PDB file of N, CA, C and O in Angstrom, chain B, residues numbered from 101:
ATOM      1  N   MET B 101       0.851  -1.169   0.000  1.00  0.00           N
ATOM      2  CA  MET B 101       0.000   0.000   0.000  1.00  0.00           C
ATOM      3  C   MET B 101       0.893   1.227   0.000  1.00  0.00           C
ATOM      4  O   MET B 101       1.803   1.355   0.819  1.00  0.00           O
ATOM      5  N   ASN B 102       0.624   2.099  -0.907  1.00  0.00           N
ATOM      6  CA  ASN B 102       1.502   3.246  -1.039  1.00  0.00           C
ATOM      7  C   ASN B 102       0.842   4.581  -0.740  1.00  0.00           C
ATOM      8  O   ASN B 102       1.423   5.630  -1.014  1.00  0.00           O
ATOM      9  N   CYS B 103      -0.354   4.560  -0.187  1.00  0.00           N
ATOM     10  CA  CYS B 103      -0.974   5.838   0.170  1.00  0.00           C
ATOM     11  C   CYS B 103      -1.722   5.716   1.499  1.00  0.00           C
ATOM     12  O   CYS B 103      -2.166   4.633   1.881  1.00  0.00           O
ATOM     13  N   GLU B 104      -1.847   6.819   2.174  1.00  0.00           N
ATOM     14  CA  GLU B 104      -2.508   6.836   3.481  1.00  0.00           C
ATOM     15  C   GLU B 104      -3.979   6.447   3.366  1.00  0.00           C
ATOM     16  O   GLU B 104      -4.515   5.783   4.254  1.00  0.00           O
ATOM     17  N   LYS B 105      -4.630   6.852   2.286  1.00  0.00           N
ATOM     18  CA  LYS B 105      -6.032   6.512   2.083  1.00  0.00           C
ATOM     19  C   LYS B 105      -6.206   4.994   1.958  1.00  0.00           C
ATOM     20  O   LYS B 105      -7.157   4.431   2.500  1.00  0.00           O
ATOM     21  N   CYS B 106      -5.285   4.333   1.242  1.00  0.00           N
ATOM     22  CA  CYS B 106      -5.336   2.873   1.087  1.00  0.00           C
ATOM     23  C   CYS B 106      -5.152   2.183   2.435  1.00  0.00           C
ATOM     24  O   CYS B 106      -5.857   1.223   2.746  1.00  0.00           O
ATOM     25  N   ARG B 107      -4.216   2.666   3.226  1.00  0.00           N
ATOM     26  CA  ARG B 107      -3.978   2.085   4.552  1.00  0.00           C
ATOM     27  C   ARG B 107      -5.212   2.221   5.424  1.00  0.00           C
ATOM     28  O   ARG B 107      -5.622   1.273   6.095  1.00  0.00           O
ATOM     29  N   SER B 108      -5.792   3.393   5.407  1.00  0.00           N
ATOM     30  CA  SER B 108      -6.975   3.663   6.211  1.00  0.00           C
ATOM     31  C   SER B 108      -8.136   2.760   5.791  1.00  0.00           C
ATOM     32  O   SER B 108      -8.838   2.211   6.641  1.00  0.00           O
ATOM     33  N   GLU B 109      -8.335   2.612   4.490  1.00  0.00           N
ATOM     34  CA  GLU B 109      -9.418   1.772   3.978  1.00  0.00           C
ATOM     35  C   GLU B 109      -9.173   0.308   4.329  1.00  0.00           C
ATOM     36  O   GLU B 109     -10.114  -0.401   4.686  1.00  0.00           O
ATOM     37  N   ALA B 110      -7.937  -0.153   4.236  1.00  0.00           N
ATOM     38  CA  ALA B 110      -7.605  -1.544   4.581  1.00  0.00           C
ATOM     39  C   ALA B 110      -7.888  -1.807   6.052  1.00  0.00           C
ATOM     40  O   ALA B 110      -8.432  -2.854   6.401  1.00  0.00           O
ATOM     41  N   LEU B 111      -7.524  -0.872   6.912  1.00  0.00           N
ATOM     42  CA  LEU B 111      -7.791  -1.024   8.341  1.00  0.00           C
ATOM     43  C   LEU B 111      -9.293  -1.077   8.609  1.00  0.00           C
ATOM     44  O   LEU B 111      -9.759  -1.877   9.420  1.00  0.00           O
ATOM     45  N   LYS B 112     -10.041  -0.225   7.925  1.00  0.00           N
ATOM     46  CA  LYS B 112     -11.488  -0.175   8.116  1.00  0.00           C
ATOM     47  C   LYS B 112     -12.148  -1.483   7.664  1.00  0.00           C
ATOM     48  O   LYS B 112     -13.018  -2.016   8.353  1.00  0.00           O
ATOM     49  N   VAL B 113     -11.730  -1.990   6.511  1.00  0.00           N
ATOM     50  CA  VAL B 113     -12.286  -3.245   5.998  1.00  0.00           C
ATOM     51  C   VAL B 113     -11.965  -4.399   6.945  1.00  0.00           C
ATOM     52  O   VAL B 113     -12.843  -5.196   7.276  1.00  0.00           O
ATOM     53  N   ALA B 114     -10.720  -4.488   7.375  1.00  0.00           N
ATOM     54  CA  ALA B 114     -10.309  -5.574   8.267  1.00  0.00           C
ATOM     55  C   ALA B 114     -11.037  -5.494   9.603  1.00  0.00           C
ATOM     56  O   ALA B 114     -11.484  -6.516  10.123  1.00  0.00           O
ATOM     57  N   ALA B 115     -11.159  -4.310  10.157  1.00  0.00           N
ATOM     58  CA  ALA B 115     -11.814  -4.143  11.456  1.00  0.00           C
ATOM     59  C   ALA B 115     -13.300  -4.482  11.384  1.00  0.00           C
ATOM     60  O   ALA B 115     -13.889  -4.888  12.386  1.00  0.00           O
ATOM     61  N   GLY B 116     -13.903  -4.321  10.225  1.00  0.00           N
ATOM     62  CA  GLY B 116     -15.328  -4.604  10.058  1.00  0.00           C
ATOM     63  C   GLY B 116     -15.646  -6.071   9.838  1.00  0.00           C
ATOM     64  O   GLY B 116     -16.814  -6.456   9.801  1.00  0.00           O
ATOM     65  N   GLN B 117     -14.627  -6.884   9.692  1.00  0.00           N
ATOM     66  CA  GLN B 117     -14.814  -8.321   9.457  1.00  0.00           C
ATOM     67  C   GLN B 117     -15.234  -9.013  10.759  1.00  0.00           C
ATOM     68  O   GLN B 117     -14.597  -8.800  11.791  1.00  0.00           O
ATOM     69  N   PRO B 118     -16.294  -9.837  10.735  1.00  0.00           N
ATOM     70  CA  PRO B 118     -16.700 -10.564  11.941  1.00  0.00           C
ATOM     71  C   PRO B 118     -15.582 -11.459  12.466  1.00  0.00           C
ATOM     72  O   PRO B 118     -14.927 -12.149  11.684  1.00  0.00           O
ATOM     73  N   GLY B 119     -15.356 -11.458  13.774  1.00  0.00           N
ATOM     74  CA  GLY B 119     -14.361 -12.305  14.404  1.00  0.00           C
ATOM     75  C   GLY B 119     -12.988 -11.678  14.570  1.00  0.00           C
ATOM     76  O   GLY B 119     -12.102 -12.280  15.178  1.00  0.00           O
ATOM     77  N   VAL B 120     -12.797 -10.472  14.034  1.00  0.00           N
ATOM     78  CA  VAL B 120     -11.499  -9.801  14.146  1.00  0.00           C
ATOM     79  C   VAL B 120     -11.374  -9.168  15.528  1.00  0.00           C
ATOM     80  O   VAL B 120     -12.251  -8.417  15.955  1.00  0.00           O
ATOM     81  N   ASP B 121     -10.270  -9.480  16.231  1.00  0.00           N
ATOM     82  CA  ASP B 121     -10.022  -8.925  17.560  1.00  0.00           C
ATOM     83  C   ASP B 121      -9.190  -7.647  17.504  1.00  0.00           C
ATOM     84  O   ASP B 121      -9.454  -6.701  18.245  1.00  0.00           O
ATOM     85  N   SER B 122      -8.184  -7.615  16.627  1.00  0.00           N
ATOM     86  CA  SER B 122      -7.351  -6.415  16.509  1.00  0.00           C
ATOM     87  C   SER B 122      -6.767  -6.302  15.111  1.00  0.00           C
ATOM     88  O   SER B 122      -6.585  -7.297  14.410  1.00  0.00           O
ATOM     89  N   VAL B 123      -6.477  -5.057  14.722  1.00  0.00           N
ATOM     90  CA  VAL B 123      -5.914  -4.752  13.409  1.00  0.00           C
ATOM     91  C   VAL B 123      -4.805  -3.732  13.610  1.00  0.00           C
ATOM     92  O   VAL B 123      -4.961  -2.785  14.380  1.00  0.00           O
ATOM     93  N   ALA B 124      -3.686  -3.921  12.919  1.00  0.00           N
ATOM     94  CA  ALA B 124      -2.566  -2.979  13.020  1.00  0.00           C
ATOM     95  C   ALA B 124      -1.784  -2.976  11.715  1.00  0.00           C
ATOM     96  O   ALA B 124      -1.893  -3.901  10.910  1.00  0.00           O
ATOM     97  N   LEU B 125      -1.000  -1.932  11.516  1.00  0.00           N
ATOM     98  CA  LEU B 125      -0.098  -1.845  10.372  1.00  0.00           C
ATOM     99  C   LEU B 125       1.284  -2.276  10.807  1.00  0.00           C
ATOM    100  O   LEU B 125       1.695  -2.020  11.939  1.00  0.00           O
ATOM    101  N   ASP B 126       2.008  -2.935   9.905  1.00  0.00           N
ATOM    102  CA  ASP B 126       3.340  -3.422  10.208  1.00  0.00           C
ATOM    103  C   ASP B 126       4.216  -3.253   8.974  1.00  0.00           C
ATOM    104  O   ASP B 126       3.724  -2.978   7.879  1.00  0.00           O
ATOM    105  N   GLY B 127       5.502  -3.417   9.164  1.00  0.00           N
ATOM    106  CA  GLY B 127       6.447  -3.303   8.066  1.00  0.00           C
ATOM    107  C   GLY B 127       7.158  -1.963   8.088  1.00  0.00           C
ATOM    108  O   GLY B 127       6.720  -1.016   8.741  1.00  0.00           O
ATOM    109  N   LYS B 128       8.247  -1.906   7.373  1.00  0.00           N
ATOM    110  CA  LYS B 128       9.069  -0.696   7.344  1.00  0.00           C
ATOM    111  C   LYS B 128       8.282   0.526   6.894  1.00  0.00           C
ATOM    112  O   LYS B 128       8.427   1.614   7.450  1.00  0.00           O
ATOM    113  N   GLU B 129       7.445   0.329   5.876  1.00  0.00           N
ATOM    114  CA  GLU B 129       6.653   1.441   5.337  1.00  0.00           C
ATOM    115  C   GLU B 129       5.167   1.288   5.654  1.00  0.00           C
ATOM    116  O   GLU B 129       4.316   1.852   4.966  1.00  0.00           O
ATOM    117  N   LYS B 130       4.864   0.525   6.695  1.00  0.00           N
ATOM    118  CA  LYS B 130       3.474   0.284   7.119  1.00  0.00           C
ATOM    119  C   LYS B 130       2.640  -0.274   5.963  1.00  0.00           C
ATOM    120  O   LYS B 130       1.495   0.128   5.758  1.00  0.00           O
ATOM    121  N   GLU B 131       3.237  -1.212   5.207  1.00  0.00           N
ATOM    122  CA  GLU B 131       2.573  -1.764   4.039  1.00  0.00           C
ATOM    123  C   GLU B 131       1.839  -3.071   4.324  1.00  0.00           C
ATOM    124  O   GLU B 131       1.181  -3.611   3.434  1.00  0.00           O
ATOM    125  N   LYS B 132       1.939  -3.584   5.538  1.00  0.00           N
ATOM    126  CA  LYS B 132       1.304  -4.846   5.901  1.00  0.00           C
ATOM    127  C   LYS B 132       0.218  -4.603   6.941  1.00  0.00           C
ATOM    128  O   LYS B 132       0.388  -3.810   7.867  1.00  0.00           O
ATOM    129  N   VAL B 133      -0.900  -5.300   6.769  1.00  0.00           N
ATOM    130  CA  VAL B 133      -1.981  -5.232   7.739  1.00  0.00           C
ATOM    131  C   VAL B 133      -1.946  -6.529   8.548  1.00  0.00           C
ATOM    132  O   VAL B 133      -2.039  -7.622   7.990  1.00  0.00           O
ATOM    133  N   VAL B 134      -1.812  -6.396   9.857  1.00  0.00           N
ATOM    134  CA  VAL B 134      -1.792  -7.553  10.758  1.00  0.00           C
ATOM    135  C   VAL B 134      -3.173  -7.652  11.388  1.00  0.00           C
ATOM    136  O   VAL B 134      -3.635  -6.722  12.049  1.00  0.00           O
ATOM    137  N   VAL B 135      -3.830  -8.795  11.177  1.00  0.00           N
ATOM    138  CA  VAL B 135      -5.178  -9.011  11.679  1.00  0.00           C
ATOM    139  C   VAL B 135      -5.151 -10.210  12.614  1.00  0.00           C
ATOM    140  O   VAL B 135      -4.653 -11.275  12.249  1.00  0.00           O
ATOM    141  N   ILE B 136      -5.683 -10.041  13.815  1.00  0.00           N
ATOM    142  CA  ILE B 136      -5.707 -11.107  14.814  1.00  0.00           C
ATOM    143  C   ILE B 136      -7.157 -11.384  15.195  1.00  0.00           C
ATOM    144  O   ILE B 136      -7.943 -10.464  15.422  1.00  0.00           O
ATOM    145  N   GLY B 137      -7.495 -12.675  15.261  1.00  0.00           N
ATOM    146  CA  GLY B 137      -8.835 -13.077  15.662  1.00  0.00           C
ATOM    147  C   GLY B 137      -9.228 -14.373  14.999  1.00  0.00           C
ATOM    148  O   GLY B 137      -8.418 -15.011  14.327  1.00  0.00           O
ATOM    149  N   ASP B 138     -10.470 -14.760  15.189  1.00  0.00           N
ATOM    150  CA  ASP B 138     -11.022 -15.972  14.599  1.00  0.00           C
ATOM    151  C   ASP B 138     -11.982 -15.530  13.493  1.00  0.00           C
ATOM    152  O   ASP B 138     -13.173 -15.340  13.738  1.00  0.00           O
ATOM    153  N   PHE B 139     -11.459 -15.370  12.277  1.00  0.00           N
ATOM    154  CA  PHE B 139     -12.228 -14.819  11.170  1.00  0.00           C
ATOM    155  C   PHE B 139     -11.996 -15.655   9.914  1.00  0.00           C
ATOM    156  O   PHE B 139     -11.102 -16.500   9.880  1.00  0.00           O
ATOM    157  N   ASP B 140     -12.797 -15.417   8.897  1.00  0.00           N
ATOM    158  CA  ASP B 140     -12.683 -16.094   7.610  1.00  0.00           C
ATOM    159  C   ASP B 140     -11.643 -15.354   6.768  1.00  0.00           C
ATOM    160  O   ASP B 140     -11.921 -14.279   6.236  1.00  0.00           O
ATOM    161  N   ALA B 141     -10.448 -15.930   6.651  1.00  0.00           N
ATOM    162  CA  ALA B 141      -9.342 -15.273   5.940  1.00  0.00           C
ATOM    163  C   ALA B 141      -9.642 -15.098   4.455  1.00  0.00           C
ATOM    164  O   ALA B 141      -9.236 -14.104   3.854  1.00  0.00           O
ATOM    165  N   VAL B 142     -10.345 -16.049   3.865  1.00  0.00           N
ATOM    166  CA  VAL B 142     -10.681 -15.946   2.442  1.00  0.00           C
ATOM    167  C   VAL B 142     -11.629 -14.773   2.210  1.00  0.00           C
ATOM    168  O   VAL B 142     -11.440 -13.990   1.280  1.00  0.00           O
ATOM    169  N   LYS B 143     -12.635 -14.658   3.048  1.00  0.00           N
ATOM    170  CA  LYS B 143     -13.602 -13.561   2.919  1.00  0.00           C
ATOM    171  C   LYS B 143     -12.916 -12.212   3.141  1.00  0.00           C
ATOM    172  O   LYS B 143     -13.188 -11.251   2.421  1.00  0.00           O
ATOM    173  N   LEU B 144     -12.031 -12.139   4.133  1.00  0.00           N
ATOM    174  CA  LEU B 144     -11.297 -10.902   4.383  1.00  0.00           C
ATOM    175  C   LEU B 144     -10.452 -10.535   3.167  1.00  0.00           C
ATOM    176  O   LEU B 144     -10.426  -9.374   2.759  1.00  0.00           O
ATOM    177  N   THR B 145      -9.767 -11.506   2.591  1.00  0.00           N
ATOM    178  CA  THR B 145      -8.941 -11.260   1.409  1.00  0.00           C
ATOM    179  C   THR B 145      -9.794 -10.759   0.248  1.00  0.00           C
ATOM    180  O   THR B 145      -9.411  -9.815  -0.443  1.00  0.00           O
ATOM    181  N   GLU B 146     -10.947 -11.386   0.032  1.00  0.00           N
ATOM    182  CA  GLU B 146     -11.855 -10.949  -1.035  1.00  0.00           C
ATOM    183  C   GLU B 146     -12.300  -9.507  -0.817  1.00  0.00           C
ATOM    184  O   GLU B 146     -12.300  -8.704  -1.750  1.00  0.00           O
ATOM    185  N   ASN B 147     -12.680  -9.181   0.422  1.00  0.00           N
ATOM    186  CA  ASN B 147     -13.135  -7.819   0.729  1.00  0.00           C
ATOM    187  C   ASN B 147     -12.016  -6.795   0.535  1.00  0.00           C
ATOM    188  O   ASN B 147     -12.253  -5.707   0.010  1.00  0.00           O
ATOM    189  N   LEU B 148     -10.797  -7.143   0.957  1.00  0.00           N
ATOM    190  CA  LEU B 148      -9.672  -6.225   0.780  1.00  0.00           C
ATOM    191  C   LEU B 148      -9.358  -6.020  -0.700  1.00  0.00           C
ATOM    192  O   LEU B 148      -9.035  -4.907  -1.114  1.00  0.00           O
ATOM    193  N   ARG B 149      -9.447  -7.075  -1.496  1.00  0.00           N
ATOM    194  CA  ARG B 149      -9.187  -6.944  -2.937  1.00  0.00           C
ATOM    195  C   ARG B 149     -10.217  -6.049  -3.608  1.00  0.00           C
ATOM    196  O   ARG B 149      -9.878  -5.276  -4.504  1.00  0.00           O
ATOM    197  N   LYS B 150     -11.472  -6.146  -3.181  1.00  0.00           N
ATOM    198  CA  LYS B 150     -12.532  -5.310  -3.750  1.00  0.00           C
ATOM    199  C   LYS B 150     -12.331  -3.840  -3.395  1.00  0.00           C
ATOM    200  O   LYS B 150     -12.508  -2.966  -4.243  1.00  0.00           O
ATOM    201  N   LYS B 151     -11.963  -3.567  -2.149  1.00  0.00           N
ATOM    202  CA  LYS B 151     -11.895  -2.189  -1.659  1.00  0.00           C
ATOM    203  C   LYS B 151     -10.534  -1.521  -1.840  1.00  0.00           C
ATOM    204  O   LYS B 151     -10.463  -0.316  -2.081  1.00  0.00           O
ATOM    205  N   VAL B 152      -9.446  -2.302  -1.722  1.00  0.00           N
ATOM    206  CA  VAL B 152      -8.108  -1.707  -1.699  1.00  0.00           C
ATOM    207  C   VAL B 152      -7.280  -2.068  -2.922  1.00  0.00           C
ATOM    208  O   VAL B 152      -6.540  -1.231  -3.439  1.00  0.00           O
ATOM    209  N   GLY B 153      -7.396  -3.299  -3.386  1.00  0.00           N
ATOM    210  CA  GLY B 153      -6.604  -3.744  -4.525  1.00  0.00           C
ATOM    211  C   GLY B 153      -5.886  -5.044  -4.199  1.00  0.00           C
ATOM    212  O   GLY B 153      -6.368  -5.851  -3.404  1.00  0.00           O
ATOM    213  N   ALA B 154      -4.739  -5.234  -4.815  1.00  0.00           N
ATOM    214  CA  ALA B 154      -3.980  -6.480  -4.657  1.00  0.00           C
ATOM    215  C   ALA B 154      -3.774  -6.810  -3.186  1.00  0.00           C
ATOM    216  O   ALA B 154      -3.353  -5.966  -2.395  1.00  0.00           O
ATOM    217  N   THR B 155      -4.082  -8.061  -2.836  1.00  0.00           N
ATOM    218  CA  THR B 155      -3.982  -8.525  -1.454  1.00  0.00           C
ATOM    219  C   THR B 155      -3.368  -9.909  -1.441  1.00  0.00           C
ATOM    220  O   THR B 155      -3.666 -10.737  -2.301  1.00  0.00           O
ATOM    221  N   GLU B 156      -2.517 -10.158  -0.473  1.00  0.00           N
ATOM    222  CA  GLU B 156      -1.843 -11.443  -0.346  1.00  0.00           C
ATOM    223  C   GLU B 156      -1.775 -11.831   1.122  1.00  0.00           C
ATOM    224  O   GLU B 156      -1.447 -11.008   1.976  1.00  0.00           O
ATOM    225  N   ILE B 157      -2.087 -13.096   1.413  1.00  0.00           N
ATOM    226  CA  ILE B 157      -1.941 -13.608   2.774  1.00  0.00           C
ATOM    227  C   ILE B 157      -0.494 -14.053   2.930  1.00  0.00           C
ATOM    228  O   ILE B 157      -0.024 -14.915   2.187  1.00  0.00           O
ATOM    229  N   LEU B 158       0.210 -13.470   3.889  1.00  0.00           N
ATOM    230  CA  LEU B 158       1.616 -13.828   4.107  1.00  0.00           C
ATOM    231  C   LEU B 158       1.760 -14.973   5.086  1.00  0.00           C
ATOM    232  O   LEU B 158       2.519 -15.908   4.832  1.00  0.00           O
ATOM    233  N   THR B 159       1.050 -14.920   6.197  1.00  0.00           N
ATOM    234  CA  THR B 159       1.053 -16.014   7.164  1.00  0.00           C
ATOM    235  C   THR B 159      -0.334 -16.172   7.754  1.00  0.00           C
ATOM    236  O   THR B 159      -1.119 -15.225   7.815  1.00  0.00           O
ATOM    237  N   LEU B 160      -0.615 -17.379   8.182  1.00  0.00           N
ATOM    238  CA  LEU B 160      -1.909 -17.672   8.784  1.00  0.00           C
ATOM    239  C   LEU B 160      -1.672 -18.744   9.829  1.00  0.00           C
ATOM    240  O   LEU B 160      -1.064 -19.775   9.540  1.00  0.00           O
ATOM    241  N   GLY B 161      -2.142 -18.511  11.020  1.00  0.00           N
ATOM    242  CA  GLY B 161      -1.946 -19.478  12.088  1.00  0.00           C
ATOM    243  C   GLY B 161      -2.807 -19.152  13.276  1.00  0.00           C
ATOM    244  O   GLY B 161      -3.544 -18.167  13.282  1.00  0.00           O
ATOM    245  N   LYS B 162      -2.706 -19.988  14.278  1.00  0.00           N
ATOM    246  CA  LYS B 162      -3.469 -19.781  15.503  1.00  0.00           C
ATOM    247  C   LYS B 162      -2.708 -18.866  16.454  1.00  0.00           C
ATOM    248  O   LYS B 162      -1.483 -18.925  16.556  1.00  0.00           O
ATOM    249  N   GLN B 163      -3.460 -18.027  17.140  1.00  0.00           N
ATOM    250  CA  GLN B 163      -2.871 -17.128  18.140  1.00  0.00           C
ATOM    251  C   GLN B 163      -2.575 -17.923  19.403  1.00  0.00           C
ATOM    252  O   GLN B 163      -3.391 -18.747  19.818  1.00  0.00           O
ATOM    253  N   ASN B 164      -1.436 -17.694  20.013  1.00  0.00           N
ATOM    254  CA  ASN B 164      -1.072 -18.399  21.239  1.00  0.00           C
ATOM    255  C   ASN B 164      -1.771 -17.847  22.436  1.00  0.00           C
ATOM    256  O   ASN B 164      -1.569 -18.335  23.548  1.00  0.00           O
TER     257      ASN B 164
END
């Protein structure tokens, strides 16, 4: 994500997903969205692609 508007929209989309506990930006240029919770990753990815653009799941696992 290369603009503040894109980051803001990605955070809003992720936070609105059912089952999401927390959302944050990560990475050197805040280009990664970190989402924690028990949610449908496929649905979240689809929603992010519709609203923000190219989306990729980097890691997926259970929270300790």
